[in-house]
NUZA-471320 format. One record per atom (N, C-alpha, C, CB): x, y, z; residue in three letters. Coordinates in steps of 0.02 Angstrom, whole numbers, plus 50000, padded with zeros to 5 digits. Glycine has a CB too. Layout:
residues N
XYZAla/...
//
This chain:
residues 337
565145468955972Met/564585474155969Met/563835473255929Met/564915479855937Met/563325472955965Ala/562905474255903Ala/562675482655915Ala/562155468255899Ala/562415485955871Thr/562355492955828Thr/561495490655852Thr/562705493655718Thr/561265495755905Phe/560505495455894Phe/560235499155829Phe/560145498655958Phe/559475495855805Asn/559165500455752Asn/558845504055790Asn/558745497755698Asn/558785510655778Tyr/558355514055812Tyr/557595513355764Tyr/558695521655823Tyr/557745513655693Thr/557145513355673Thr/556545506955699Thr/557295513455605Thr/556715504055743Glu/556245498455755Glu/556085502455827Glu/556585489255756Glu/556175505855847Leu/555605511855900Leu/554965512755896Leu/555705518955895Leu/554565512255910Thr/554185515255902Thr/553825523055955Thr/553905510055889Thr/553405526155950Tyr/553175532955991Tyr/553165530056048Tyr/552455536755977Tyr/552925523556062Asp/552955520356135Asp/553335520056176Asp/552875515656139Asp/553585516256139Asp/554635515556159Asp/554985520856175Asp/555165513456094Asp/555025527356127Arg/555095531756130Arg/555135536156199Arg/554785532356093Arg/554255535556195Leu/554245540056263Leu/554235537556313Leu/553785544056274Leu/554265528856344Ser/554365525756398Ser/555225528756415Ser/554215517156385Ser/555715528656369Ile/556355529656390Ile/556245536956409Ile/556935527956336Ile/556115541156378His/555945548056388His/555875548656484His/555135549856338His/555155545056466Glu/554835545756553Glu/555625539756605Glu/553585539456558Glu/556005538256573Ala/556285532056617Ala/556895538856639Ala/556625522456563Ala/557095542756572Leu/557775545656606Leu/557465551856651Leu/558415548656541Leu/556885555256626Ala/556605558156679Ala/556535557256751Ala/556195558456666Ala/556565549756770Glu/556665547356830Glu/557185551056872Glu/556815540856822Glu/557675548356803Thr/558615549156844Thr/558675557656859Thr/559505546456767Thr/558105564356839Thr/558275569056862Thr/557895572056921Thr/558335572256817Thr/557465567756934Val/556815570656996Val/557255574257043Val/556305563857048Val/557665571257073Lys/557885574257148Lys/558475581657101Lys/558495565657217Lys/558705581257070His/558895588257014His/558645592557023His/558785588556946His/557905590557001Ile/557445596156983Ile/557055600557034Ile/556965593456944Ile/556935594157098Glu/556785596057172Glu/557305599657227Glu/556615589557202Glu/557965598057202Ser/558435603857244Ser/558715609557213Ser/559025600957272Ser/558295610857152Ser/558655616057100Ser/558375623857112Ser/558475613657014Ser/557865623557165Gly/557525628857197Gly/557035632757137Gly/558115633957233Gly/556715628857095Gly/556435632357025Gly/556725632856956Gly/556355638657035Gly/557375632556978Leu/557655634156893Leu/557675625556854Leu/558725638556893Leu/557515620956868Phe/557265615756824Phe/556435611656826Phe/557785610856837Phe/556245612456792Ser/555615608456785Ser/555535602656723Ser/555055613956776Ser/555005599056729Pro/554965594156689Pro/554765595956630Pro/554645589756711Pro/554995590756573Met/554985593956494Met/554555587756478Met/555835595256441Met/554185588456423Leu/553645584056391Leu/554005579956333Leu/552995588556361Leu/553955574956325Phe/554345573356274Phe/554065576756187Phe/554345564956282Phe/554415578356154Asp/554355582656090Asp/554865584656050Asp/554095588056102Asp/555285579956015Ala/555885578955982Ala/555695583355918Ala/556095570655968Ala/555345585855910Ala/555175590555846Ala/555495597755873Ala/554215591355827Ala/554985599855935Ala/555105605855968Ala/555765604556007Ala/554485607956012Ala/556255599956028Ser/556585598956067Ser/557095594656038Ser/556275597456116Ser/557705594555980Pro/557915591155943Pro/558465585255989Pro/558175595855889Pro/558535588056033Ser/559205584856075Ser/558795580656112Ser/559735590256126Ser/558225577656099Gln/557935572256145Gln/557765565656094Gln/557175575456186Gln/558165568656012Leu/557905564255995Leu/558405556755983Leu/557575567255942Leu/558275552056032Leu/558785545756025Leu/559325546355981Leu/558445539756002Leu/559195545555935Glu/559815545655872Glu/560305549855892Glu/559585548455797Glu/560345555755927Thr/560745561655906Thr/561255561555987Thr/560135570055886Thr/561805561855982Thr/562305560356048Thr/562765567856033Thr/562885550956041Thr/562755567555967His/563225574155990His/562845583455962His/564135572455938His/562915589056006Leu/562375592155988Leu/563085599155976Leu/561595592356055Leu/562945601955946Tyr/563405608555905Tyr/563375614255942Tyr/563135611055828Tyr/563805619455928Pro/563545624855981Pro/562925628455949Pro/564155630856002Pro/562665632856002Ala/562195638155981Ala/562545644856002Ala/561425637356016Ala/562265650155976Pro/562515657055973Pro/562475660056045Pro/562085661355921Pro/563055661456057Ala/563095664056146Ala/563505670256134Ala/563585657956211Ala/563525672456190Lys/564055679156212Lys/564325676756289Lys/563565688256217Lys/564665679956329Phe/564945679856375Phe/564455684956425Phe/565655681356357Phe/564315691056406Asp/563935695556450Asp/563365698256432Asp/564255700356468Asp/563015699556441Gly/562275705056464Gly/561745698956447Gly/562085714456399Gly/560965703156448Pro/560525696556449Pro/560825689656417Pro/559865698256409Pro/560605682756461Leu/560595679356433Leu/561365675756397Leu/560135681856406Leu/561805680156412Gly/562585679156405Gly/562755673756443Gly/563025685056428Gly/563205669556454Ile/563315663156483Ile/563645663356543Ile/563645659156442Ile/563925669256554Asn/563985672156629Asn/563505673456689Asn/564185677756621Asn/562925676556642Gln/562125678056686Gln/561655671556679Gln/561595685356646Gln/561875666956649Leu/561275658956655Leu/561805655956710Leu/561135651956559Leu/562395655656717Ser/562675654956768Ser/562705655456811Ser/562895655556771Ser/562515662656839Asp/562425665556888Asp/561885664956928Asp/562495670256875Asp/561195662256880Ile/560535662556872Ile/560475653456906Ile/560265665056780Ile/561145648456893Ala/560845641956905Ala/561315638656949Ala/560705637956841Ala/561855646956983Ala/562405644057046Ala/562645648257039Ala/562875637857051Ala/562505652957081Lys/562885661057083Lys/563605657757125Lys/562305669257144Lys/563255657457191Asn/564185654557213Asn/564415650357203Asn/564455653657268Asn/564305644857177Met/564825640757142Met/565185643757084Met/564515634757118Met/564725647957035His/565065651756983His/565495655657001His/564705655056946His/565485660457043His/566095664957053His/566685661757096His/565855671657090His/566555655657140Ala/566785651057172Ala/567655648257110Ala/566015644857184Ala/567215645757063Ile/567725644657000Ile/567895647756984Ile/567685642656953Ile/567685653856953Val/568055659256952Val/568765662356969Val/567755661556973Val/568285663157048Asp/569055665457072Asp/569595660557090Asp/569015669557135Asp/569585654057088Glu/569915650757081Glu/570415648657048Glu/569735649057083Glu/569905649456985Leu/570425652556917Leu/570975657256899Leu/570115654956879Leu/570615662256944Lys/571045668856940Lys/571605666456984Lys/570655676356969Lys/571645663757019Arg/572265659457079Arg/572655656957031Arg/571995652257137Arg/572375653557007Gln/572515647456963Gln/572945648956884Gln/571715644056947Gln/573235657756891Arg/573285659056802Arg/573725655656779Arg/573455666156772Arg/574395654056827Pro/574915649056791Pro/574675642356756Pro/575425646656844Pro/574205640456787Leu/573845633956769Leu/573485634956694Leu/573245632056831Leu/573015639256702Val/572745643056634Val/572965645656601Val/572405646556631Val/573695649056589Ser/574065650056551Ser/574485644356495Ser/574355653156590Ser/574715642056541Met/575095635156531Met/574565628656487Met/575305632156621Met/573955630456518Ser/573365624756471Ser/573185627956401Ser/572475623756515Ser/573105634656398Glu/573115637456338Glu/573775637356300Glu/572895643656346Glu/574255637456317Leu/574875635856280Leu/575055628656236Leu/575365636456332Leu/574765623656301His/574615618256278His/574165617056209His/574365615856329His/573505618956231Arg/573025618356186Arg/573425623456101Arg/572205622156232Arg/573705628056125Lys/573855631756043Lys/574255626256011Lys/574395640156040Lys/574765623356050Glu/575275616356026Glu/574695613555979Glu/575575609456103Glu/574145612055994Gly/573865606555976Gly/573695600256049Gly/574385604155917Gly/573785601856102Arg/573625597256137Arg/572955598356183Arg/574195595956171Arg/572465593056192His/571705592556221His/571855591156311His/571205584756175His/571525593656340Gln/571325595556420Gln/570755593056437Gln/571245602856439Gln/570575586256487Phe/570045585956508Phe/570125587356576Phe/569755580756491Phe/569425590456586His/569255591356663His/568915588256698His/569015595956678His/569105585956730Leu/568635579056740Leu/568425580356830Leu/569225569656720Leu/567705579456837Thr/567395583656879Thr/567205577656956Thr/566655587656830Thr/566995579857005Thr/566715577257024Thr/565785578557003Thr/567025577757080Thr/565465573857040His/564565573956983His/564165575057060His/564185562556921His/564215579257102Gln/563745582257161Gln/562975584857136Gln/564155589057195Gln/563035589557076Lys/562535590957062Lys/562465591956981Lys/562405595557102Lys/561875591656945Met/561935589456875Met/562155598056838Met/561065585056842Met/562385601956851Ile/562705607656835Ile/563245608056821Ile/562695611256868Ile/563435604356900Asp/564265603856881Asp/564755605756821Asp/564385597656882Asp/564615602256800Val/565075601156727Val/564975608456690Val/564725593856668Val/564425609856692Ala/564195615456657Ala/564455620956668Ala/563645616456663Ala/564545622856765Glu/564835627756785Glu/565335628956779Glu/564785628556824Glu/565845623856790Phe/566545621856760Phe/566775625056693Phe/566565614356749Phe/566475621456644Ala/566525623756567Ala/566415630756553Ala/566035620156523Ala/565965634556586Val/565865640856559Val/566265646556604Val/565075641956556Val/566485644556662Ser/567055646256712Ser/567645646056680Ser/567105641756770Ser/567875640556660Trp/568705640256612Trp/568605645156540Trp/568945629956577Trp/567975644156497Ala/567975648956439Ala/567915655256449Ala/567545647756398Ala/567685659056522Glu/567675663756542Glu/568525664356551Glu/567185664056596Glu/568745661356585Ala/569535661556596Ala/570155663056557Ala/569675656456610Ala/569875659756493Thr/570165661156410Thr/569875664756381Thr/570165656256361Thr/569475666456352Gln/568895668356308Gln/569385671256260Gln/568265673556340Gln/569685664056250His/570025665056176His/569705662756091His/570705660956184His/569785665156064Asp/569695666355986Asp/569115657255990Asp/570775666655922Asp/568565658155938Asn/568215651355942Asn/568315646556006Asn/568445647555883Asn/568095649556063Trp/568135645356114Trp/567585642556133Trp/568385647956162Trp/567045643656063Gln/566425636756085Gln/566685633556030Gln/565405637856084Gln/567015631656002Glu/567195627855937Glu/567825623055985Glu/567545633955855Glu/568135625956031Asn/568505623856079Asn/568465621656133Asn/568745626556087Asn/567725621556153Asn/567535619856228Asn/566775615056229Asn/567415628156276Asn/566985608256249Gly/566495604556253Gly/566185601756311Gly/566625600756221Gly/565695598156324Leu/565505595856387Leu/565155588556392Leu/565075600856414Leu/565155585556428Gly/564915578856420Gly/564225578856485Gly/565645572556434Gly/563685577356433Ile/563255577956497Ile/562745570156485Ile/562705586956498Ile/562255569856535Ser/561725564256519Ser/561105565156476Ser/561465562156580Ser/560915561456443Arg/560475560156413Arg/559795563456439Arg/560505554056408Arg/559895561856514Gly/559225563156559Gly/559055571556561Gly/559375560056647Gly/559645576056536Val/559655582756560Val/558955586356491Val/560685586356555Val/558905578456423Thr/558505583956381Thr/557725581256411Thr/558645583356278Thr/557675578056478Thr/556895578456500Thr/556775584756552Thr/556675570856541Thr/557215589856563Ile/557095594656598Ile/557045601256532Ile/557685594856660Ile/556875607156577Glu/556795612656581Glu/557025619056602Glu/556525612156592Glu/557415623156569Ala/557775628256618Ala/557795634756544Ala/558765624456661Ala/557605641556582Phe/557715646856543Phe/557215644856471Phe/558575647756532Phe/556625640856475Gly/556315642156415Gly/556475635756369Gly/556555649156386Gly/557035632556372Met/557065626456346Met/557525621056378Met/557225627356282Met/557495616256321Ala/557735609056343Ala/558485612956390Ala/557965602156257Ala/558565610156442Ala/559165612256477Ala/559845607456439Ala/559045610856566Ala/559815601356406Ser/560205600856347Ser/560415605556301Ser/559965597556317Ser/559965608056271Glu/560095615456242Glu/560485622256245Glu/559695617356248Glu/560335624856309Val/560555626756354Val/561425626756371Val/560165623656391Val/561395621756382Ala/562125619056367Ala/562445620256321Ala/562205613456363Ala/562215620056264Gln/562755620756166Gln/562815627756189Gln/562215619556055Gln/562595632056235Lys/562945638856242Lys/563505637856253Lys/562735643256289Lys/563805633956289Ala/564585634156322Ala/564945629756260Ala/564695629656417Ala/564685626256230Gly/565015623056165Gly/564855617556147Gly/565655622356165Gly/565145612956121His/564985605156077His/564705602056166His/566025599356023His/564105597956146Val/563905593256197Val/563745586356177Val/563365595856229Val/563925583656221Phe/564125576456198Phe/563735570356254Phe/565085575956202Phe/563065568656224Met/562695564356279Met/562815556456281Met/561925565356268Met/562755555356344Ser/562815548056356Ser/562345545256385Ser/563315546256390Ser/562315538556398Phe/561625535556400Phe/561825533956475Phe/561375528456340Phe/561455536056549Pro/561665534156629Pro/561705529056609Pro/561245535056697Pro/561775523856671Arg/561695517156684Arg/561635517956765Arg/562335512356654Arg/560995520956793Thr/560775523256840Thr/560305516956866Thr/560495529956825Thr/560205516056927Arg/559545506956940Arg/558985510856909Arg/559195503057054Arg/558735517456876Thr/557975518756855Thr/558015515556795Thr/557695526756847Thr/558745514556756Ile/558745513156685Ile/558915507556691Ile/559125516756639Ile/559215502856733Met/559325497556720Met/558715492756744Met/559945496356742Met/558225495056792Asn/557535492356791Asn/557105492756735Asn/557195495056837Asn/557175497656707Leu/556745498456635Leu/556985494056572Leu/556805506456608Leu/557735489456584Thr/557885485556542Thr/557445481456558Thr/558485483656538Thr/557405478756626Glu/556855472656639Glu/556135472956612Glu/556745471856714Glu/555945480656628Thr/555065482156618Thr/555205480456543Thr/554645491756638Thr/555735482656494Phe/555725481356436Phe/555665473756401Phe/556215484356423Phe/556205471056441Arg/555915465756422Arg/555465459956448Arg/556285463956407Arg/554915463456497Ala/554325458856494Ala/553995463556445Ala/553895456856567Ala/553985468156424Asn/553285471156375Asn/553685467756319Asn/553065481456363Asn/554185466156298Gln/554395461056219Gln/553915454856229Gln/555405457156214Gln/554145452556289Lys/553835446456297Lys/553075445656276Lys/553905444956363Lys/552735449756322Leu/551845449656286Leu/551755454656232Leu/551175452256347Leu/552105457956206Arg/552065462156144Arg/552265455456085Arg/552695469956147Arg/552555450756083Gln/552685445956050Gln/552305438356060Gln/553335445956060Gln/551925439356122Gln/551295435256136Gln/551015436156067Gln/550765438056202Gln/550615442056084Leu/550255443356038Leu/550195446255947Leu/550075446056072Leu/550915446255948Asp/551015448755871Asp/551675443055869Asp/551235459055854Asp/551705438555860Pro/552575436655856Pro/553015439755798Pro/552675428355842Pro/552765443055745Asp/553115445455713Asp/553335453855738Asp/552825444155654Asp/552925453455810Ala/553415460855825Ala/554095460755854Ala/553085465555878Ala/554365465855813Lys/555395467655841Lys/555405467355919Lys/555785478255819Lys/555975464755918Gln/555875463355990Gln/556505471156009Gln/556155452756018Gln/556445476256060Ile/556865479256077Ile/557295478856119Ile/556715482356080Ile/557815478456120Asp/558605478356165Asp/558695484256191Asp/559315476956122Asp/558625487056268Leu/558645491856271Leu/559425493056282Leu/558185493756310Leu/559795484456300Glu/560325487856358Glu/560835488056260Glu/560755480256461Glu/560595485356202Thr/560995485756166Thr/561035493456135Thr/560895480456126Thr/560285496356144Leu/560175504456147Leu/560745509056172Leu/559585505956195Leu/561005507156240Ile/561205508856296Ile/562065511756262Ile/561095501956357Ile/562195502856251Glu/562995503156219Glu/562975508056156Glu/563295494756188Glu/562505504856098Thr/562705509756061Thr/562525516456071Thr/562565508256009Thr/562215519956110Asn/562175528056118Asn/562925530256154Asn/561415530656175Asn/563045526356198Asn/563705528256225Asn/564415526356170Asn/563755523856301Asn/564395521956143Lys/564935521856095Lys/564935525356033Lys/565045515956079Lys/564245527256012Asn/564285532055961Asn/564465538455989Asn/563685532555925Asn/564385541156054Met/564465547956093Met/565335548156099Met/564005547756181Met/565815541356112Arg/566365541656117Arg/566605542856034Arg/566585535656158Arg/566315540455994Thr/566575539055945Thr/566635548255906Thr/566105532455909Thr/565905551455908Asn/565745558455923Asn/566305563455951Asn/565215558255971Asn/566635561055994Ile/567195563656053Ile/567635565356010Ile/567525558456112Ile/567855557056003Arg/568445557255961Arg/568595561555887Arg/568505550755949Arg/567995561055856Glu/568055563955803Glu/568105570955810Glu/567605562155765Glu/567805575255841Trp/567885581855893Trp/568515584555895Trp/567745580355968Trp/569125578155937Leu/569655578655971Leu/569965578255882Leu/569835572256044Leu/569795575255846Gly/570165573855776Gly/570895569755805Gly/570365582455726Gly/570525565355829Val/570975558155874Val/570855552855826Val/570615555155964Val/570025551555794Asp/569905545655772Asp/570345544755716Asp/569235544655758Asp/570345538855659Pro/570535536255611Pro/570555540555538Pro/570155530955612Pro/569875544855530Ser/569435546355513Ser/569815554955482Ser/568865544755571Ser/569875555355554Ser/570025563255539Ser/570755564455565Ser/569455568755582Ser/571095558955600Arg/571855559355594Arg/572365562555525Arg/572025551955602Arg/572315560355486Val/572565561855420Val/572655568855423Val/572115559755362Val/571605572855410His/571575578955417His/571815583755456His/571185579555420His/572205581955522Arg/572275585155588Arg/573045584355572Arg/571905581455664Arg/573285581555536Leu/574055579755543Leu/574215583855474Leu/574295570155545Leu/573635586255424Gly/573895591055375Gly/573775597255386Gly/573695590055315Gly/573675601055436Arg/573665605855463Arg/573585608555547Arg/573315607355430Arg/574035615655568His/574085615955629His/573365614955657His/574435621955646His/573305612255707Ala/572655611355720Ala/572705612355783Ala/572355605355700Ala/572255617155843Thr/572385617655914Thr/571995610955959Thr/572085625555937Thr/572095611456019Gly/571945606856064Gly/571195609956088Gly/572555606156123Gly/570805605056119Lys/570215606556127Lys/570255604656230Lys/569655601356063Lys/569625606256245Tyr/569595606756330Tyr/568945604156317Tyr/569685614856380Tyr/568855598856358Phe/568335594956373Phe/568045593756450Phe/568515589056347Phe/567725595656466Asn/567215594856533Asn/566995588556546Asn/566565598756530Asn/566885583456611Trp/566655576956610Trp/566605574456671Trp/567005572956573Trp/566155575056682Ala/566205571356753Ala/566185565356758Ala/565765572556794Ala/566835561956752Ile/566945553556735Ile/566675549056770Ile/567595551156738Ile/566325550756824Ser/565805546256863Ser/565175541756847Ser/565545550056899Ser/564915544556782Gly/564575541856751Gly/563755543056773Gly/564845535856752Gly/563745544056838Ala/563155543356879Ala/563165549356934Ala/563145535756913Ala/562655552356959Thr/562725557056999Thr/563155554057058Thr/562065559757017Thr/563595556657094Asp/563915553557142Asp/563535552957220Asp/564535557157142Asp/563235546757217Leu/562925543957297Leu/562875546957358Leu/563255539157322Leu/562705550357387Val/562715555157451Val/562075553057488Val/562705563857432Val/562455550257560Gln/561915551957611Gln/562045556257667Gln/561675546157640Gln/561435558957661Leu/561355564457731Leu/561135563957781Leu/561055569157729Leu/561455566457833Gly/561265565757897Gly/560595571257927Gly/561965566857935Gly/560475570457987Asp/559915573457988Asp/560185582358004Asp/559395569158048Asp/560485582957990Asp/560785590558001Asp/560865593557909Asp/561755589958053Asp/560615588357870His/560735589057808His/561455591057762His/560295592957799His/561935586057809Arg/562565588657800Arg/562785583157756Arg/563005589857866Arg/563165580057723Pro/563535573657694Pro/563735568657759Pro/564305576157649Pro/563375564057761Glu/563795558657797Glu/564485554657760Glu/563255552957814Glu/563955553357700Ser/564525547057676Ser/564435549857594Ser/564215536257694Ser/564795546357569Ile/564795547957475Ile/565125542657463Ile/565225555357434Ile/564955540457389Arg/565105537457350Arg/565355537957265Arg/564725535257364Arg/565785538457262Leu/565845541457179Leu/565975535657147Leu/566485547457157Leu/565305534957071Gly/565225529857041Gly/565895530256994Gly/564525529557011Gly/565985523756983Lys/566615519256938Lys/566565522556876Lys/566495510156925Lys/567165522356861Val/567325525956784Val/567465519556720Val/568175531656793Val/567005519856668Ser/566965515156619Ser/567755515956594Ser/566315516656560Ser/567625509656544Arg/568275506256504Arg/568335513756448Arg/568035496256451Arg/567805513356421Gly/567705518256391Gly/567815523556382Gly/567465518556392Gly/567695526856444Val/568065535256453Val/568775534556456Val/567845539756530Val/568925528256490Thr/569625528656513Thr/570045528856427Thr/569845520456573Thr/569725526556383Asp/570105526356308Asp/570215531856284Asp/569775523056253Asp/569595536256306Val/569555543656261Val/570055548156305Val/568645547856258Val/570275546556383Leu/570625552556407Leu/571545549856384Leu/570405553856509Leu/571345544456351Lys/572325544156339Lys/572395548356272Lys/572765534256319Lys/571765552456255His/572075558956207His/572235565956219His/571695560156161His/572465564056281Gly/572555571656300Gly/572985570956368Gly/571745575956314Gly/572475579556413Leu/573195578056484Leu/572345579856538Leu/574315587656495Leu/572525576756593Ala/571905575556619Ala/571975581556673Ala/571765567356647Ala/571505583756688Leu/571455588156769Leu/570915586456801Leu/571405596456769Leu/571135584456869Pro/570605581956912Pro/570395589356948Pro/570885575356970Pro/569665588056979Ile/569495593457004Ile/568725591357044Ile/569505599056944Ile/568805594457110Val/568365591857160Val/567815598057161Val/568785590357237Val/567165597857161Leu/566715602257163Leu/566225600457222Leu/566435602757097Leu/566075606757250Trp/565565605757305Trp/564975611257299Trp/565955606457379Trp/564595610257297Asp/563955616657287Asp/563805616457363Asp/563095614657227Asp/563885623457405Arg/563645626357468Arg/563815632757479Arg/563835623057521Arg/563495633157527Asp/563695642757542Asp/564285644457540Asp/563545646357614Asp/564725640757567Asp/565565641957548Asp/565565635057491Asp/566285640857636Asp/565855636857435Pro/565605630557395Pro/566565626457392Pro/565115633857293Pro/566625621757380Ile/567205620257383Ile/567415617857275Ile/567225613457455Ile/568085621257292Val/568485620657215Val/569035618957234Val/568585626957164Val/569085613257201Glu/569915612457231Glu/570065608357144Glu/570075605257333Glu/570655610757124Ile/571035607657056Ile/571875605257069Ile/571025614356991Ile/571705599757037Gly/572295595157057Gly/572865597657007Gly/572105586357046Gly/573425592257010Glu/573925593256936Glu/573625587756896Glu/574895591856944Glu/573795592456846Val/573755589356776Val/574165581156748Val/574075595556733Val/573665575356733Thr/573925568256733Thr/573995568156677Thr/573575562456758Thr/574395563356663Val/574185559256600Val/573925553256610Val/574685558156557Val/573485550856576Val/573115543856607Val/573245539756539Val/572115544556633Val/573505533756543Lys/573735529156497Lys/573435524556513Lys/574365527856491Lys/573185522256580Asn/572775515156582Asn/572345518656649Asn/573345506156599Asn/572015508956661Gln/571475512456711Gln/571935513056786Gln/570655506856721Gln/572425512156801Ser/572915511756848Ser/572945521356863Ser/573715506956813Ser/572885524156826Asp/573105531856813Asp/572385536956837Asp/573315532956716Asp/571885531656795Ile/571165535656804Ile/570975533156888Ile/570445532356735Ile/571275527056924Asp/571065527556984Asp/571385532157045Asp/571055521657000Asp/571845533457015Lys/572435538057040Lys/572065544757060Lys/573065539456977Lys/571805547556983Val/571225553456978Val/570795552657032Val/570755553356910Val/570345548757025Gln/569805548857075Gln/570125547257158Gln/569215542557049Gln/570645544357161Glu/570875543957248Glu/570965549757260Glu/571555539957275Glu/571335554957228Trp/571445561957256Trp/570635565557263Trp/572015566657198Trp/570335563357206Gln/569635565857192Gln/569315563857267Gln/569215561657117Gln/569275557157296Arg/568915554257345Arg/569475557557411Arg/568805544957332Arg/570105558257422Ser/570095558257478Ser/570245570457481Ser/570815550657510Ser/570155570857432Thr/570005577557454Thr/569545579557469Thr/570095581157426Thr/568945578357445Leu/568285578157460Leu/568125575757530Leu/567965574257411Leu/568505572257556Ala/568335568357636Ala/568675575857688Ala/568975557957654Ala/569295575557660Tyr/569465580557712Tyr/569065589557681Tyr/570515580257716Tyr/568965589557635Arg/568715597457638Arg/567755596457658Arg/568925602257538Arg/567615591257675Leu/566885589357711Leu/566865587757772Leu/566545584057685Leu/567675586957794Gly/567655587057855Gly/567515580857874Gly/567285591457877Gly/567285575757826Leu/567325568957847Leu/567995563157858Leu/566935566657801Leu/567595557557901Ser/568085552957881Ser/568375548157811Ser/567945549757920Ser/569075548357837Asp/569265546257759Asp/568815536957719Asp/570355545057768Asp/568635535857757Glu/568075530157753Glu/567545531057746Glu/567985526657796Glu/567345537557759Ser/566615540357716Ser/566535539957654Ser/566465546957719Ser/567185541157622Val/566945544457566Val/567235537757515Val/567285553257553Val/567085535357486Thr/567145527457440Thr/567015527657356Thr/566475521457473Thr/567335525357343Val/567455522157257Val/567055517257242Val/568175518857237Val/566675517857200Glu/566245511857174Glu/566935506457125Glu/565465515957110Glu/566905501857116Lys/567375498357109Lys/567085491557048Lys/567615496357187Lys/566405489057080Thr/566045485057042Thr/565415488656993Thr/565805480257090Thr/
//
């Protein structure tokens, strides 16, 4: 696969990409009750907006008190936060066993559904609260969309708020908006080269592939499972990591009825690259749904070796979501193509 050359991007290119990413977050801003607001492109003020960056390191944070991660989670989604905390208290044996595995050097992937933008962060914070071990930020990670860099929360880019929960890895979403942008870019490239035959051509598809490949490499480096870090990891006792990920890639597609209740849901497909990362640890499937009485369901720890295993994870999420929402089995599907 070709690697994208970021030096070819002009300021206008970067601004166009930022604006396209921002379009993917409009519905999240509208449904956030004022928590989120649009953010202008300014990579100097918000370093997470720099397209070359796919790994954000933890920012100083505490659990309790003003601007502690518990308070931020309460403000973002109080009902959901407390529902997850309560469920993890009921699941104390699971949490204890996961901590034992972590101390033995095994990684655990928390695989959530993706109703809202904050689902992954809410579970990441609640899990950190449930374990509260030393170096919890270093051992806690979450995967988010680059779209989160285009919205503001608590006076900063939401992507940089997420750094309070641990390591953050940013993927490039493959939504219809972004795919339409690739067509616009191609048209603009042709026009640019008509005016200037020496103008460099920007391949947005290659940019997306490069971003996501770099992100997966960053995750493997953090986990200590890539070839460059494996020798170092084997040379000492390395603890495992917890990684929180909405594996469907894009926000699940939900059709609402006249009563604003879901009538059908389509879960996004899981990419081969995501499945390859999941082979390096244990997978814990989770179903989240934010409402007045939030749904929090935690499945069984699963070993993912191939696509068939991840299909089983999504099938459990699909059927559990249908049952808990009172929908017919065929109303909740998983995208296959």
